[in-house]
C-alpha positions in Angstrom: -1.1 13.6 -31.2 -3.5 16.3 -32.4 -6.1 14.5 -30.5 -4.4 14.7 -27.2 -3.3 18.3 -27.7 -7.2 19.3 -28.5 -8.3 17.2 -25.6 -10.9 19.9 -24.5 -9.6 20.5 -21.2 -9.7 23.4 -19.0 -6.2 22.7 -17.2 -4.2 25.3 -19.1 -0.8 23.4 -20.2 -2.0 19.9 -19.4 -1.1 18.9 -22.7 2.7 19.8 -21.6 1.8 16.8 -18.6 -0.3 13.8 -21.0 2.2 14.4 -23.5 5.1 13.3 -23.0 3.4 10.1 -20.6 1.8 9.0 -23.6 5.3 9.1 -25.5 7.0 7.3 -21.7 4.3 5.2 -21.1 5.8 1.1 -20.7 4.5 -1.7 -23.7 2.6 -3.9 -23.2 3.8 -7.5 -24.1 0.5 -7.9 -26.1 -2.3 -9.8 -25.4 -0.5 -13.4 -24.7 1.1 -11.8 -21.1 -0.2 -12.8 -18.1 -0.1 -10.5 -15.4 1.3 -11.6 -12.6 -2.2 -12.9 -9.4 -1.9 -10.7 -6.4 -3.4 -12.7 -3.6 -5.1 -10.5 -1.1 -4.5 -10.2 3.0 -7.4 -12.2 5.0 -8.8 -12.2 8.3 -5.9 -13.8 9.8 -2.7 -11.5 8.5 -4.6 -9.1 10.2 -4.5 -8.0 13.3 -4.6 -5.2 15.5 -4.4 -3.7 18.2 -5.9 -5.3 20.9 -3.9 -9.2 19.2 -1.3 -8.3 18.9 -1.5 -6.9 22.4 -2.3 -10.5 23.8 0.3 -12.8 21.0 3.1 -10.3 22.4 1.8 -10.4 26.2 1.4 -6.4 26.4 -1.2 -4.1 27.3 -2.8 -2.5 24.7 -1.4 1.5 24.8 2.2 -0.1 24.7 1.4 -1.7 21.6 0.1 1.7 20.2 3.5 3.1 21.5 5.8 1.2 20.1 3.6 1.5 16.3 3.7 4.8 17.0 7.6 4.7 17.6 8.4 2.7 14.4 9.6 -0.8 16.7 6.3 -2.8 15.9 5.6 -2.8 12.1 2.5 -1.4 11.2 0.2 1.1 9.7 -2.5 3.7 10.0 -5.4 3.5 8.7 -7.2 6.6 10.0 -6.9 6.0 13.7 -7.1 2.3 12.9 -3.8 1.0 13.4 -3.5 -2.2 12.0 -0.7 -5.0 12.1 0.8 -7.7 9.2 1.0 -11.7 11.0 4.1 -12.3 8.8 5.8 -8.7 10.2 4.4 -9.5 13.6 6.6 -13.0 13.6 9.3 -12.7 11.4 10.2 -10.0 14.8 9.4 -12.4 17.2 12.2 -15.2 15.5 15.3 -12.8 15.3 
């Protein structure tokens, strides 16, 4: 506990934030615990607006419009919109 209070940080009052976090941090089950495997997305699962337009038979401008309004499930990465194929297919099936 003394090490946390004298960490040498230049931010005044940082120990008031860090110290409680040390006591409320989640406990791990130990080295025998197996972390769940996270599978990344493949190129086939992530679509561009042009690919969604081809899939839905819509102009690209309409795809952007629907994404901005939240009617198409999408994520904006910088200036680019990306769509997940499973969510688009789920939307088509409903």
